[in-house]
C-alpha positions in Angstrom: 0.0 0.0 0.0 1.1 3.5 -0.7 2.3 4.6 2.8 3.1 1.2 4.3 6.7 0.3 4.6 7.8 -3.3 5.3 11.3 -4.0 6.5 12.8 -7.5 7.3 15.6 -8.3 9.8 15.9 -4.6 10.7 18.3 -3.7 13.5 16.4 -2.3 16.5 17.2 -2.2 20.2 19.6 -5.0 21.1 19.0 -7.2 18.0 17.1 -7.7 14.8 13.3 -8.0 14.7 12.0 -10.3 12.0 9.5 -7.9 10.4 8.7 -4.2 10.9 5.7 -2.6 9.2 5.3 1.2 9.4 2.1 3.0 8.4 3.2 6.6 8.5 -0.2 8.2 7.8 -1.8 6.5 10.7 1.3 6.7 13.0 1.2 2.9 13.5 4.2 0.6 13.9 4.0 -3.1 13.8 6.7 -5.5 15.1 6.5 -9.1 14.1 8.6 -11.8 15.7 8.3 -15.4 14.3 9.4 -18.5 16.2 9.3 -22.2 15.4 6.8 -24.0 17.7 8.8 -27.1 18.8 6.4 -30.1 18.8 3.4 -27.8 18.2 3.9 -25.8 21.4 2.4 -22.6 20.0 1.7 -20.9 23.4 5.3 -21.3 24.5 6.8 -20.1 21.2 4.5 -17.1 21.0 5.3 -16.1 24.6 9.0 -16.3 23.8 8.5 -14.2 20.7 6.7 -11.5 22.7 9.3 -11.6 25.4 12.0 -11.1 22.8 10.3 -8.0 21.4 10.2 -6.5 24.9 13.6 -7.6 26.2 15.5 -6.7 23.1 13.9 -3.3 22.8 12.4 -3.7 19.3 9.8 -1.0 20.0 12.3 1.6 21.1 12.8 3.2 17.7 9.0 3.4 17.1 8.6 5.1 20.5 11.4 7.6 19.6 9.7 8.4 16.4 6.5 9.0 18.4 4.2 6.5 16.8 0.8 6.7 18.4 0.1 2.9 18.1 2.5 0.0 18.4 1.3 -3.5 17.6 3.4 -6.4 18.7 2.8 -9.8 17.1 4.4 -13.1 18.3 3.9 -15.8 15.7 4.7 -19.5 16.2 4.8 -21.9 13.3 4.8 -25.7 13.2 4.3 -27.6 10.0 1.4 -26.0 8.2 -0.2 -24.3 11.2 0.6 -21.3 13.3 -0.4 -19.5 16.5 -0.5 -15.7 17.0 -0.4 -13.5 20.1 -1.0 -9.8 19.6 -0.6 -6.8 21.9 -1.5 -3.2 21.2 0.1 -0.2 22.9 -1.4 3.2 22.5 0.9 6.1 23.4 
């Protein structure tokens, strides 16, 4: 879409987030972290993905750029299925 920017493996905070989507016109930033769900343990892998977003500071740059909404997605994949955990922060 016109004002949507998608970046992969972008350095942010203390590491590299898997995917960052920026919607400038809406002041929305989306951080996506993807994990492999060992033996189909989706909840565990999603939780680890969300923890990584927080502990590695992946949202820091979005906060510095004063995005009004930050959406964090932890995605866990196993074979042909996936689980998703989402969290929305409004600043």
